[in-house]
SEGUVEX-860954 format. One record per residue (C-alpha): x, y, z. Coordinates in steps of 0.5 Angstrom, whole numbers, plus 500, padded with zeros to 3 digits. Layout:
XYZ...
//
This chain:
372220855375222863374229865380233865383241866388245862389249868396249870395252877401250879407251874410258875404262877404259883411262885408270884404274890397269891393275890395275882393268881386270880387274874393270872389264870384268867389271863391264861398266864400259865398257858402261854399257847394261847399267845403264841397262836395269836401272835403267829398269824401277825408274824407271818403278815409282817413277814409277807409284806418284806419290811426293811429288817429293823422296821420287821423287828419293832412289828414284831416286838410290838405285835409280841407285846400286843399278842400278850395283852389283846389275848388276856384281853379275850379271855377275860371277855370269854369268861365273862360271856361264859361263866355260867357254862364253865362251871358244867364243864370239867376242864373249864369249872376251875376258872376264876369267874366260873369257881367264884375266885374273882367277881365279875367286877374285878374282870371288868376293872382288868379288862380296862387296863388290858385295853389301856395296854392295847391301845398304848400298842395300837397306837405306834402302827400306822393309820390303817393298822390302827383302823383294823386293830379298832375293828377286831374287837368286834370280833374280841366281844362276839367271838364267845357268844357263837358257841349259842348260836352257830355249829361253827363256832371255831370258824369264828375263832379263825376270823378272830385269832387270824386277824393278825394276818392282816393286821401285821401285812397292813402294820408293815405295808400300809396297804390291803392287797390281794396278799392279805385277804389270801393270808387272812383265809389261810389264817382262818382256815388252820384256826379252823383246824387246830380249834376243831382239835382243841374242841374234842376235849369239851364234846361231851360237856358241851352236848350235855349243856347245849354248847355248838362245835365243829367237834360235835358236828363232825364227830368221827369225821373229824380227821377228813374234815382237817385233812381238807381244811389243812390242806386248804390252808396250804394251798392259800399260804402258797397263793398268798406267797405268790401275790407278794412276789417271795422267791421260789424257795417259800414254795419247798419250804412250806413242806415242813409245815404241811408235814406238821399238819399232816401228822395231827390228821394222822394222829388223832385220837378225839377220844383222847382229850389229853392228845387232843390238847397235845396235838392243839399245843404243837400248832406253835411249831406249825405256825413258826415253820410258816413264818420260816419259810416266808422269811426264806421266801425273802432270798
//
């Protein structure tokens, strides 16, 4: 497996002032896929609650801004915890904290600014959503530690990135119910699957430095594991739609995201890190297809 990096320092970020570059790379601004994957479960939650169109549009805009800010904050926390490990992994050695382009005190100031921006977004939501939003910070803080103590850090990632689903539902519906729980479970399973694919990029380096992952745990058996996880995600999505009272068109509309996930299972090559990254990024389209299915369920 060849060494590679997913940092894109030569893209649009390179045209901005040089002093900004380390902060933009720390926030993963060069790789917006993480923001999409944080935002999409929130979109599902908002749409599943079937709010008025004007309310839905307002919440989608807020969650878009919040996802951009909180994904950046999560990356800062992750890189602060992992800077010593990142130096030993080919894909992450060029990260600003690992490479020395930024010092931890710079990252902490940046984190404080991001959290203040996130607080500003959170205060626009109802009280229940505010409580859930604050509680999610515990997951953000603990997620980077999971790889040190369990073979299932990708599951912890699912709880963290998938939290937008219950948060979006609570923001739109103002309640916690069975539909919210089912949607959160679906988001967790989806995240578990695609983050396992992502982790295969670092499988060999992780073994050398003693980092755990479901990619290392399942290895050559990743394809059947993904098939089970993705199938369960679609099944629980169908249950969430039923519990939320979506219309009958929701269920055939789930065929599209199911087909996109099946394609990932069939084409997966765990020994090709570039292809693993491509499959990981393809989950933006999966998430959008799920959102479309929920919207079709309004009919």
